[in-house]
C-alpha positions as CSV (number, residue, x, y, z in Angstrom):
1,X,216.3,-77.2,4.8
2,X,218.9,-76.0,2.5
3,X,221.3,-73.4,3.2
4,X,224.3,-71.6,1.9
5,X,227.7,-71.7,3.6
6,X,227.9,-67.9,3.6
7,X,224.7,-67.6,5.2
8,X,225.5,-70.2,7.8
9,X,228.7,-68.3,8.9
10,X,226.9,-64.8,9.1
11,X,224.2,-66.2,11.3
12,X,226.6,-67.7,13.5
13,X,228.5,-64.5,13.9
14,X,225.3,-62.5,14.3
15,X,223.5,-64.7,16.7
16,X,226.7,-64.8,18.9
17,X,226.3,-60.9,19.6
18,X,224.0,-60.1,22.5
19,X,221.1,-57.6,21.5
20,X,218.1,-56.0,23.2
21,X,215.1,-55.4,21.0
22,X,213.4,-52.8,23.5
23,X,216.6,-50.7,23.3
24,X,217.6,-50.9,19.7
25,X,216.6,-48.4,17.1
26,X,213.4,-49.3,15.1
27,X,213.9,-51.1,12.0
28,X,210.7,-50.1,10.3
29,X,206.9,-50.0,11.1
30,X,203.7,-51.6,10.4
31,X,202.1,-49.1,8.2
32,X,198.9,-51.0,6.9
33,X,197.1,-53.9,8.6
34,X,194.0,-55.7,7.5
35,X,192.9,-58.3,9.9
36,X,194.9,-60.0,12.6
37,X,198.6,-60.2,13.2
38,X,201.2,-60.8,15.9
39,X,204.7,-59.5,16.7
40,X,206.9,-61.9,18.6
41,X,209.3,-60.1,20.5
42,X,211.7,-61.6,23.1
43,X,210.2,-64.4,24.9
44,X,206.7,-63.3,24.4
45,X,204.4,-61.7,21.7
46,X,202.1,-58.8,21.2
47,X,199.3,-57.8,19.1
48,X,200.0,-55.7,15.9
49,X,198.5,-52.3,14.9
50,X,199.1,-49.8,12.4
51,X,202.1,-47.7,13.4
52,X,203.8,-50.4,15.8
53,X,207.4,-49.9,15.4
54,X,209.4,-53.2,14.6
55,X,212.8,-54.0,16.2
56,X,215.6,-56.1,14.9
57,X,214.7,-59.8,16.0
58,X,210.9,-59.2,15.8
59,X,208.9,-62.0,14.1
60,X,205.8,-60.6,12.1
61,X,202.8,-63.5,11.8
62,X,199.9,-62.5,9.8
63,X,196.6,-64.4,10.2
64,X,194.8,-66.6,7.6
65,X,193.0,-63.7,5.9
66,X,195.2,-60.9,6.9
67,X,197.3,-58.6,5.1
68,X,200.4,-56.3,6.4
69,X,202.5,-53.6,4.9
70,X,206.0,-53.0,6.5
71,X,208.1,-50.2,5.7
72,X,211.7,-50.4,6.6
73,X,214.4,-48.0,7.5
74,X,215.9,-48.0,4.0
75,X,212.3,-47.1,2.6
76,X,211.9,-50.7,1.3
77,X,208.3,-51.8,1.3
78,X,207.5,-55.3,2.2
79,X,203.9,-56.5,2.0
80,X,203.0,-59.9,3.8
81,X,199.9,-61.8,2.6
82,X,197.9,-64.2,4.7
83,X,199.4,-66.9,6.9
84,X,203.1,-65.5,6.4
85,X,205.9,-65.6,8.8
86,X,208.7,-63.2,8.7
87,X,211.8,-62.2,10.8
88,X,213.6,-58.9,10.8
89,X,217.3,-59.2,11.7
90,X,220.7,-57.5,11.0
91,X,224.2,-58.2,11.1
92,X,226.7,-56.7,13.9
93,X,229.8,-56.9,11.9
94,X,232.0,-54.0,10.6
95,X,230.1,-54.1,7.4
96,X,226.6,-54.7,8.3
97,X,224.0,-56.6,6.4
98,X,220.3,-56.2,7.0
99,X,217.6,-59.0,5.9
100,X,214.0,-60.1,6.3
101,X,213.9,-64.0,6.5
102,X,210.3,-65.0,5.2
103,X,209.9,-68.6,6.3
104,X,206.6,-69.1,4.7
105,X,203.8,-67.3,2.9
106,X,203.3,-64.5,0.4
107,X,205.7,-61.5,-0.1
108,X,205.7,-58.5,-2.1
109,X,208.7,-56.2,-1.9
110,X,209.1,-52.8,-3.4
111,X,212.5,-51.1,-3.7
112,X,211.5,-48.3,-6.2
113,X,212.0,-45.6,-3.3
114,X,214.7,-47.4,-1.4
115,X,217.1,-44.9,0.1
116,X,220.9,-46.2,0.1
117,X,222.1,-43.2,2.0
118,X,221.2,-45.0,5.5
119,X,223.5,-48.1,4.7
120,X,223.0,-51.4,3.1
121,X,219.5,-52.3,1.9
122,X,217.4,-54.9,3.1
123,X,217.9,-58.4,1.4
124,X,214.8,-61.0,1.3
125,X,216.1,-64.6,2.6
126,X,214.1,-67.6,2.4
127,X,214.6,-71.3,2.8
128,X,215.1,-71.8,-1.2
129,X,216.5,-68.6,-2.3
130,X,217.8,-65.0,-1.5
131,X,217.0,-61.7,-3.1
132,X,219.7,-59.2,-2.8
133,X,218.6,-55.4,-2.3
134,X,216.6,-54.7,-5.3
135,X,215.1,-51.4,-6.9
136,X,212.3,-53.4,-8.5
137,X,209.2,-54.8,-7.5
138,X,209.0,-58.5,-6.8
139,X,206.1,-60.9,-5.5
140,X,207.0,-64.2,-4.2
141,X,205.4,-67.4,-2.5
142,X,207.3,-69.5,-0.1
143,X,205.7,-72.9,0.7
144,X,207.1,-75.9,2.6
145,X,208.8,-77.6,-0.6
146,X,208.4,-74.9,-3.3
147,X,209.1,-71.2,-4.1
148,X,207.8,-69.2,-6.7
149,X,208.7,-65.6,-7.7
150,X,207.6,-63.0,-10.1
151,X,209.1,-59.7,-11.4
152,X,206.4,-57.1,-11.5
153,X,208.6,-54.2,-12.4
154,X,212.3,-53.4,-13.0
155,X,214.7,-56.2,-12.5
156,X,215.9,-58.5,-9.7
157,X,218.3,-61.2,-9.0
158,X,217.9,-64.5,-7.4
159,X,220.6,-66.4,-5.4
160,X,219.5,-70.0,-4.7
161,X,220.4,-71.6,-1.3
162,X,222.5,-74.6,-1.6
163,X,224.3,-76.9,0.6
164,X,227.6,-76.6,-1.0
165,X,228.1,-72.8,-1.2
166,X,226.0,-70.2,-3.0
167,X,225.2,-70.5,-6.8
168,X,225.6,-68.0,-9.2
169,X,222.7,-65.3,-9.2
170,X,219.8,-65.9,-11.6
171,X,219.1,-62.5,-13.0
172,X,215.3,-61.9,-13.9
173,X,213.6,-59.1,-15.8
174,X,210.3,-57.6,-15.9
175,X,207.6,-60.2,-16.3
176,X,209.7,-63.1,-15.8
177,X,208.5,-66.0,-13.6
178,X,211.0,-68.3,-11.5
179,X,210.2,-71.4,-9.6
180,X,212.4,-73.8,-7.6
181,X,211.4,-76.9,-5.6
182,X,213.2,-78.0,-2.6
183,X,216.2,-80.3,-3.5
184,X,216.1,-79.2,-7.0
185,X,217.7,-76.2,-9.1
186,X,215.3,-73.4,-9.9
187,X,214.6,-72.0,-13.3
188,X,212.9,-69.0,-15.1
189,X,209.8,-70.7,-16.5
190,X,209.7,-70.8,-20.4
191,X,207.5,-68.3,-22.3
192,X,205.6,-71.2,-23.6
193,X,204.5,-72.4,-20.3
194,X,204.6,-69.0,-18.4
195,X,200.9,-68.0,-19.2
196,X,199.4,-70.9,-17.6
197,X,201.9,-70.9,-14.6
198,X,201.2,-67.3,-14.2
199,X,197.6,-67.3,-14.3
200,X,197.5,-69.9,-11.4
201,X,199.9,-67.7,-9.5
202,X,197.9,-64.4,-10.1
203,X,194.7,-66.3,-9.2
204,X,196.1,-67.2,-5.8
205,X,197.8,-63.8,-5.1
206,X,196.5,-61.9,-2.2
207,X,194.0,-59.4,-3.6
208,X,196.1,-56.3,-1.9
209,X,199.2,-57.3,-4.1
210,X,197.3,-56.2,-7.1
211,X,197.3,-52.6,-6.3
212,X,200.2,-50.1,-5.4
213,X,199.6,-48.8,-2.0
214,X,201.0,-45.6,-0.8
215,X,203.7,-45.1,1.7
216,X,202.4,-44.3,5.1
217,X,205.5,-44.2,7.2
218,X,205.5,-40.4,7.7
219,X,202.3,-40.6,9.5
220,X,203.9,-42.4,12.3
221,X,207.3,-40.9,12.6
222,X,206.3,-38.7,15.6
223,X,203.7,-41.0,17.0
224,X,204.5,-44.1,19.3
225,X,201.9,-46.8,19.1
226,X,202.0,-49.2,21.9
227,X,201.2,-52.9,20.8
228,X,198.6,-54.3,22.9
229,X,199.2,-57.8,24.9
230,X,198.8,-61.0,23.4
231,X,198.1,-64.5,24.8
232,X,201.1,-66.7,25.2
233,X,202.0,-68.6,22.4
234,X,201.9,-72.5,22.2
235,X,204.4,-74.7,20.5
236,X,202.4,-75.2,17.3
237,X,202.4,-71.3,16.9
238,X,206.3,-71.2,16.4
239,X,206.8,-74.8,15.1
240,X,208.0,-73.6,11.8
241,X,210.9,-71.4,13.4
242,X,211.6,-74.3,15.7
243,X,212.1,-76.7,12.8
244,X,213.8,-74.2,10.6
245,X,217.4,-74.8,9.3
246,X,220.1,-74.9,12.1
247,X,221.5,-71.4,12.0
248,X,217.9,-69.8,12.4
249,X,216.4,-72.0,14.9
250,X,219.3,-72.2,17.3
251,X,218.5,-68.5,18.2
252,X,215.3,-69.6,19.9
253,X,216.8,-71.8,22.4
254,X,217.9,-68.7,24.6
255,X,215.0,-66.6,23.4
256,X,212.2,-69.0,24.3
257,X,213.8,-71.2,27.0
258,X,211.5,-69.8,29.7
259,X,208.7,-71.7,27.8
260,X,209.9,-75.0,29.1
261,X,208.2,-74.2,32.1
262,X,204.9,-74.8,30.3
263,X,204.1,-78.4,30.5
264,X,202.4,-78.7,27.1
265,X,205.2,-76.7,25.4
266,X,207.9,-78.9,27.0
267,X,206.1,-82.1,26.1
268,X,206.0,-80.9,22.4
269,X,209.7,-80.0,22.4
270,X,210.4,-83.3,23.8
271,X,208.2,-85.2,21.4
272,X,210.0,-83.3,18.4
273,X,213.3,-83.1,19.8
274,X,214.9,-85.2,16.7
275,X,213.9,-82.0,14.7
276,X,215.6,-79.5,16.9
277,X,218.3,-81.4,19.0
278,X,219.7,-78.2,20.4
279,X,217.1,-78.1,22.9
280,X,218.2,-81.2,24.6
281,X,220.6,-79.5,27.2
282,X,217.8,-77.2,28.0
283,X,215.3,-80.1,28.5
284,X,217.7,-82.5,30.2
285,X,220.6,-80.6,31.8
286,X,221.4,-83.6,33.9
287,X,222.8,-85.5,31.1
288,X,225.3,-82.9,30.7
289,X,226.7,-82.8,34.1
290,X,230.2,-83.5,34.4
291,X,231.2,-87.1,36.1
292,X,232.3,-85.4,39.5
293,X,228.8,-84.1,40.1
294,X,227.2,-87.2,40.2
295,X,225.9,-88.1,43.5
296,X,227.8,-91.6,43.9
297,X,230.6,-93.1,42.3
298,X,229.7,-96.3,40.6
299,X,230.3,-99.5,42.5
300,X,230.4,-103.0,40.9
301,X,227.3,-105.2,41.8
302,X,227.9,-107.4,45.0
303,X,230.8,-105.4,46.0
304,X,231.2,-104.7,49.9
305,X,232.8,-101.4,49.2
306,X,230.6,-98.4,50.2
307,X,230.0,-95.8,47.4
308,X,231.8,-92.4,48.1
309,X,229.6,-89.6,48.5
310,X,229.2,-86.6,46.2
311,X,232.4,-84.5,45.9
312,X,231.8,-80.9,47.6
């Protein structure tokens, strides 16, 4: 996937810093939930409920007909449509950044009530573009090879992800519609073609995105909602993350390393190793042992010399 150099450096810096989700301050909460959803936390996953607090590093995954509203600590409201996967993270650098990485699915972000007094706002990051902290209302859809975005209210900027550094921001005004395909520059859809493109976009848009839903975060500030346990996940459940761009997917080698004890999960990792080669040392550690740890020194065929035993 495409990535900006700046984001690659940022992720490498952040992912090198150890953190514990259970001990961190909550980054936000799920305040509205229709249908089934999961929260991937640490090495496992739990069920999602209204009021469940989200921690840095959590992945939220909605079901095929589900809807979730997440209210973040800067009062940014992020709505997720069906079959959407999003990860919350933050930087540990002196000037921290906060962002949500949406790898696939539908999102609606509303920054109208964003509170900047608590530090930098949350940016939205995707494989094809980034949306810096905004005060507008933006609806977007992220697919495997195409991304679409519509500014419903206010204004927004879009920064395209590129292999050779970040591009200049594309500034969008209300009612403008932006589209980008993988491997190509994005563009604002011309007015002449926008009506047809927007109609198809609106027809496919999750129904809940058509309404302005109220904030419900205050109802859960003094309540702790414990998420219910959920079944262990399979390789297919997290495949998009395991095959994401390298700075994103490398985090999961340590996070999910215990899953290689599951035969089916391990077999799928091996079968798809070309897509995530960073798992090779975990799957085949013997390939990375120094020579002195080999059991015997190599001996030419037919030699009468006995091999030396392994060094103590």
